[in-house]
C-alpha positions as CSV (number, residue, x, y, z in Angstrom):
1,M,20.0,61.7,-88.1
2,P,17.9,58.5,-87.7
3,D,19.1,55.6,-85.7
4,P,21.5,53.3,-87.5
5,F,19.7,50.2,-88.9
6,I,22.6,48.0,-87.7
7,S,24.1,48.2,-84.3
8,P,27.9,48.5,-83.6
9,Q,27.6,45.1,-81.8
10,D,26.2,43.5,-85.0
11,V,29.1,44.9,-87.0
12,V,31.6,43.6,-84.4
13,D,29.9,40.2,-84.4
14,Y,30.0,40.1,-88.2
15,L,33.6,41.2,-88.5
16,G,34.8,39.1,-85.6
17,R,36.9,42.0,-84.2
18,G,36.6,45.4,-82.6
19,T,34.6,46.7,-79.7
20,A,31.0,47.9,-79.9
21,T,31.6,50.7,-77.4
22,D,34.6,52.1,-79.2
23,P,33.6,55.7,-80.3
24,G,35.2,55.1,-83.7
25,M,33.1,52.1,-84.3
26,I,29.9,54.0,-83.3
27,I,30.8,56.9,-85.6
28,A,31.7,54.6,-88.5
29,T,28.4,52.6,-88.1
30,D,26.3,55.7,-88.0
31,A,28.1,57.2,-91.0
32,A,27.8,53.9,-93.0
33,C,24.0,53.7,-92.3
34,D,23.5,57.4,-93.3
35,M,25.5,56.8,-96.5
36,C,23.4,53.8,-97.4
37,R,20.2,55.8,-96.8
38,S,21.4,58.7,-98.8
39,I,22.6,56.8,-101.9
40,S,19.6,54.4,-102.0
41,E,17.1,57.1,-101.1
42,R,15.5,54.7,-98.6
43,T,15.2,54.7,-94.8
44,F,16.0,51.0,-93.8
45,N,14.6,51.7,-90.3
46,A,13.8,48.7,-88.2
47,G,10.2,48.6,-87.0
48,T,6.8,48.9,-88.4
49,S,5.3,51.7,-90.4
50,T,2.0,52.3,-92.3
51,V,2.3,53.8,-95.8
52,T,-0.6,54.8,-98.0
53,M,0.2,55.1,-101.7
54,D,-1.7,55.6,-104.9
55,G,-0.6,53.4,-107.8
56,S,-0.5,54.3,-111.4
57,G,-3.0,51.7,-112.5
58,T,-0.4,49.0,-113.3
59,D,-0.1,45.6,-111.6
60,A,3.0,46.7,-109.6
61,L,3.6,49.2,-106.8
62,L,7.2,49.9,-105.5
63,L,7.1,50.3,-101.8
64,P,9.3,53.1,-100.4
65,D,11.2,51.3,-97.7
66,L,12.9,48.0,-97.1
67,P,12.7,45.4,-95.7
68,V,9.0,44.8,-96.2
69,G,7.7,41.7,-94.4
70,T,4.0,42.1,-94.8
71,A,1.4,44.2,-96.6
72,G,-1.6,44.8,-94.4
73,T,-4.6,46.2,-96.4
74,V,-4.5,46.5,-100.2
75,I,-7.3,48.4,-101.8
76,V,-8.0,48.4,-105.6
77,N,-10.7,50.7,-106.9
78,G,-12.1,51.2,-103.5
79,G,-12.3,47.4,-102.6
80,T,-10.0,45.4,-100.4
81,V,-8.2,42.6,-102.3
82,T,-6.2,39.6,-101.1
83,D,-4.9,38.2,-104.3
84,Y,-1.7,40.1,-104.4
85,M,1.9,39.0,-103.9
86,L,4.7,40.9,-102.1
87,N,8.1,40.0,-103.4
88,G,11.5,40.3,-101.6
89,N,12.4,43.5,-103.4
90,G,9.6,45.6,-101.9
91,I,7.3,45.3,-104.9
92,L,3.6,44.7,-104.4
93,L,2.2,42.7,-107.3
94,G,-1.4,42.2,-108.2
95,E,-3.8,42.2,-111.1
96,P,-4.0,45.4,-113.3
97,Q,-7.5,46.3,-112.1
98,G,-6.9,49.9,-111.3
99,A,-4.9,52.1,-109.0
100,I,-3.5,50.2,-106.0
101,R,-3.7,51.9,-102.6
102,A,-1.8,50.0,-100.0
103,R,-1.2,50.1,-96.2
104,C,1.9,48.2,-95.6
105,G,3.8,47.0,-92.5
106,R,7.5,46.6,-92.8
107,S,9.2,43.9,-90.9
108,A,11.3,44.7,-87.9
109,G,15.1,44.3,-88.1
110,R,17.2,42.6,-90.8
111,T,16.6,39.3,-92.5
């Protein structure tokens, strides 16, 4: 089981009640995070990761995890490109010039 993407303290702060060290709060937070990951089929882990993907030749590439804060290197037809856009939904958009290969860094934490 991966670490929860939100801490029990964050839940207590958001709700305005409870105790972050309460075993029930810890179990509920872990279970809620696991359920979100399972249903969405995404990891939502805080931190940075590098992902290499092959696109289908269209102008969009859906990145596998959220949140995505930056895209590092984007390669199209073997050449690095900079005229792409990363939207808030984890979709890398560019010109339909060929298969997009991307190395992307996700932002740490929640926004």
